[in-house]
N, C-alpha and C positions, 0 to 999 in steps of 0.2 A: 447490588443494584436496588435503588429505591423504587417502590411500587409505581410512583408517578413517572419514572423514566421509561421511555420507549426503547425496546431492544431492536436494533436494526441489524439484520444478518446480511452480510455481503459475501458473495462467493467470487473471489478473484480467480480469473482464468489466465495463467501465464501466456504471453504473446497474443492475447485476444482482448481482454478487458473484463467487464463485469456485466452480467445479464445481457441486456440488449445494447449496452454502451461499449462500443468497440474502438480499439485503437485505429486512428486514421479518420474518425468521424470529426466533422467540423463542430466547433463549440456551440453553434446555434442548434445543431441536431442533438448534441449531448444535453444541453439545457432542456430541450423539449422532452427527451427520454427520461431525464431525471424527474421532471414534473409528472410524466405519465406513470412512472414506477413508484415514486415516493410522495406524490401529491404536490401541493402548492408550497414548495420550499424556497427559501431565499439562499443566496450564496454571497460570499464576500470575496473581493479580489485581494489576494495576498500579494500579488504582483500583476504585471501586465499579462503574464503567461499562466498564472495559477489561480484557480477558483476554489474556494473552500465551502464545504457544506457541513451541516450538523455540528455547529460550534467548532469548526476547523478539524473535525475528526476524519473527514474525507476530503482529500485534496486532488484536484484534477489539473494536470499541467499540459499545456499545449505548445506546439511548435510555432514558429513565426508565421506560418501559413494558417494558423488557427485550428489545426487538427490535433486531436488527443494523442499523447505519446507516453504519459506516465500517470499512474494512479497510486496514491499513498493513503494509508489509514493509520491513525494513531490508536493507542491503547484505549480500551473501552472504559466506561460507556460513552456514547450510545451505540457505537459501531462494533460489531463482533464479526470477525473474518474467518472464512474457511478458504483454504487454498490447497489444491490437489487432494481434497478429501480430509484435510486436517483442520480441526478446530483450533486455530492458532493461539487464541488467548486462554484456552483452557488447559494448556500444557506448559511446562517450563520452557523458557527460551532456549536452553541447552537441548532439550528434547526436540523442539521445533527445528533447530539447526541440524541436529542429527538426522531427522526424518527427511528434511529437504536435501541434505547432502547425499542421502541414499538415492535420490532421483536425479541429481545434477551436481556438477563440480563448481566449487567456489572459485572465482577468478582472484587468486591471491595477489596479483599485481595491483588491483584497484580496490581491495577490500580492507585497506588500512590495518594490516596485521590481524585480520579476523574481527576487528572491532565493529565494522560495518560491512558484513558479507554481501557480495553481489554474485549471483549465480550466472554462469556462462550461457546456458541454453534457454533457461526459463526466464531470465532477466528479473528474477525475484531479488528484492533488496530487503535487508534487515538492518535496523538502526538502533544502536545504543541499548545493550543488554544491561538491565538494572532492576533492583527490587522496587524502585519508586514507581515503576509502571505496572505493578501488580495491584490493579484496582479490584480484582476479583477476590484475591486472598489476603487483602489488607497489608501488602508490602512484604510478604513472607517468601515469595518466589521471584527469582530474576526472570523478567519477561522483556521482550523487545519493545522499545518505545514507539517504533513505527515499522510497518510492513508495506512494501510497495511492489508494483510490477510495472514494467515498461516494455515498449516495443523495441525493435532493432535500432531505430533512430536514437532513442534514449540511451541504449546500451553503448552504441558507437560514440555518442557524445561524451559519456562518462569515461569510457576507455581513453578517448583523446585527451582528456584533462590530465590523466596520469601518465601518458606516453610522450609528454613534451620534453 
């Protein structure tokens, strides 16, 4: 990390959200909380349903009714993620998968052969394990390109895509 880069640590809480931003909150409430927590920050619309913060490092996805159902983070910087007490970007992607697998079961039916694991109870998602996402160790360690959490609406919707 370069000295001029700000390190933003986000603690994702499965089935809940992050800090005071909870699943089920309307996007106007989420925007207000983001401003209270992180200051006067701007967001970009990735789509009608997804807002991106911190140069697309934090993405918030809403249902059609405007309520939050999914949070995704990309590899650092500036976002550094903890989840279930694990510093996700500071260990290998394989170790992260192993630790999360000790806490919950991967839904093999929708996890694309393990390439993009999605956990059944915690609704944690991991995407694209590769060395290119190792921005801490200069590409020496395979890390996940994105880590996300969703609520039951998100999980049900993902499951329905694979059960057609």
